[in-house]
Each structure stands twice: as C-alpha cells, then as structure tokens.
C-alpha positions as CSV (number, residue, x, y, z in Angstrom):
1,M,-15.7,15.9,-16.6
2,K,-12.7,16.8,-18.8
3,K,-11.4,19.1,-16.1
4,T,-11.7,16.5,-13.4
5,K,-10.0,13.9,-15.6
6,L,-7.2,16.2,-16.4
7,I,-6.6,17.0,-12.8
8,Y,-6.8,13.3,-11.8
9,R,-4.2,12.4,-14.4
10,I,-1.8,15.2,-13.6
11,V,-1.9,14.5,-9.8
12,T,-1.7,10.7,-10.4
13,V,1.3,11.1,-12.8
14,L,3.1,13.3,-10.2
15,F,2.4,10.7,-7.5
16,S,3.4,7.8,-9.8
17,L,6.7,9.6,-10.7
18,M,7.6,10.0,-7.0
19,V,6.8,6.4,-6.2
20,A,8.7,5.2,-9.3
21,M,11.7,7.3,-8.3
22,A,11.7,5.7,-4.9
23,V,11.5,2.2,-6.4
24,V,14.4,3.0,-8.7
25,M,16.4,4.3,-5.7
26,Y,15.8,1.0,-3.8
27,F,18.0,-0.6,-6.5
28,A,20.3,2.2,-7.7
29,K,21.2,3.5,-4.2
30,Y,20.8,0.3,-2.2
31,D,23.4,1.2,0.5
32,M,21.8,4.6,1.1
33,V,18.3,3.0,1.4
34,V,19.7,0.4,3.9
35,E,21.2,3.2,6.0
36,T,17.9,5.2,6.0
37,L,15.7,2.2,6.8
38,T,18.1,1.1,9.6
39,S,18.1,4.7,11.1
40,L,14.3,4.6,11.0
41,G,14.2,1.3,12.9
42,Y,12.9,-0.8,10.0
43,P,14.5,-4.1,8.9
44,V,16.5,-4.1,5.7
45,Y,14.7,-7.1,4.2
46,L,11.7,-4.8,3.5
47,I,13.5,-3.1,0.6
48,Y,12.7,-5.6,-2.2
49,P,9.2,-6.4,-1.1
50,L,8.4,-2.6,-0.8
51,A,9.8,-2.1,-4.3
52,A,7.6,-4.9,-5.7
53,V,4.5,-3.9,-3.8
54,K,4.8,-0.2,-4.8
55,T,5.3,-1.3,-8.5
56,L,2.2,-3.5,-8.3
57,G,0.3,-0.7,-6.6
58,L,1.0,1.7,-9.4
59,V,-0.1,-0.9,-11.9
60,A,-3.3,-1.4,-10.0
61,I,-4.0,2.4,-9.9
62,W,-3.4,2.9,-13.6
63,S,-5.2,-0.2,-14.8
64,D,-9.0,-0.3,-14.9
65,K,-9.2,-4.1,-14.5
66,S,-10.4,-4.2,-10.9
67,A,-12.0,-1.4,-8.8
68,I,-11.4,-3.4,-5.7
69,L,-7.7,-3.9,-6.5
70,K,-7.4,-0.1,-7.1
71,E,-9.0,0.6,-3.8
72,W,-6.6,-1.7,-2.0
73,A,-3.7,-0.1,-3.8
74,Y,-4.8,3.4,-2.6
75,A,-5.2,2.0,0.9
76,G,-1.8,0.3,0.9
77,F,-0.1,3.5,-0.3
78,T,-1.9,5.4,2.4
79,F,-0.6,3.1,5.1
80,V,3.0,3.1,3.8
81,L,3.1,6.8,3.5
82,L,1.6,7.4,6.9
83,L,4.2,5.1,8.4
84,A,7.0,6.8,6.5
85,T,5.9,10.3,7.5
86,S,5.6,9.2,11.1
87,A,8.9,7.4,11.2
88,H,10.8,10.4,9.7
89,Y,9.1,12.8,12.0
90,N,9.6,10.7,15.1
91,V,13.3,10.1,14.3
92,G,13.7,13.8,13.8
93,D,15.8,13.6,10.6
94,G,13.7,16.3,8.9
95,Q,12.8,14.2,5.9
96,F,9.1,13.8,6.5
97,G,8.2,16.3,3.8
98,A,8.5,14.0,0.8
99,P,6.3,11.2,2.1
100,L,3.8,13.9,3.4
101,F,3.7,15.5,0.0
102,E,3.2,12.1,-1.6
103,L,0.4,11.5,0.8
104,V,-1.3,14.7,-0.3
105,L,-0.9,13.7,-4.0
106,L,-2.3,10.3,-3.2
107,Y,-5.3,11.9,-1.5
108,L,-5.9,14.2,-4.4
109,S,-5.6,11.3,-6.9
110,Y,-8.1,9.3,-4.9
111,F,-10.5,12.2,-4.5
112,F,-10.6,12.9,-8.2
113,Y,-10.8,9.2,-9.0
114,K,-13.9,9.0,-6.9
115,K,-15.3,12.2,-8.4
116,L,-14.8,10.7,-11.9
117,E,-16.6,7.5,-10.8
118,K,-19.6,9.6,-9.7
119,E,-19.6,11.6,-13.0
120,A,-19.5,8.6,-15.2
C-alpha cells in the first residue's frame, strides 16, 4: 500500500503542477492564451471559467471530502484534455503533446486512486 500511495502522490503532484502552470498562464500570459484559443477555434470567454474549473478540480482531487466530487473532477479533466489534445492535433500546430501527457498522468492518478480505494 505504501508503494501504491507513493506512486499515486507523485503522479498526482506532477499532474497538478502541469494544471496549475496552465492556470497561472491564463492570467500571466493572457494575450498568448487568447491567440492560442482563437487559433484552435474556441471562444476567448472560456479562459476565466477554465481557470476557475481547473482550480476547483484540483481542490476536489486533493481533498477527501467527497468521492463523487473527486470522480467528477477526474471526468471533467478527462474531457478537457481529450478536447485539447484533439484540437491541437486537428489544427496541426504540433502542440498536442502536453495535453496528451497530462491525460496520461491523469489516467495514472485515477488508476492508483482506485487501487488505493480497493486496498483500504
């Protein structure tokens, strides 16, 4: 169980850092984010709601208050990252690697979270 918990925490920290960096970039490099979203065909008004939802999603994943909320956070991140990967791939800008890597980290985090639940 210790090994599973350690792997879960490492993978979840890596995932959380990537998401947190994206949220910070939404505010620190707003013009660049506007340009990227526009090139992907998404409306600019999504920037602040995405930042808020991603922040709340991280809070839900790290807190043990509600298992259902944690499940929904994992699901929400899955949808966002699938759409981001697909959008970057379809536009052909070559930047689909980061969201795809985040998706892999998210999957591993969820896998080890479920494994920890079974072991407990």
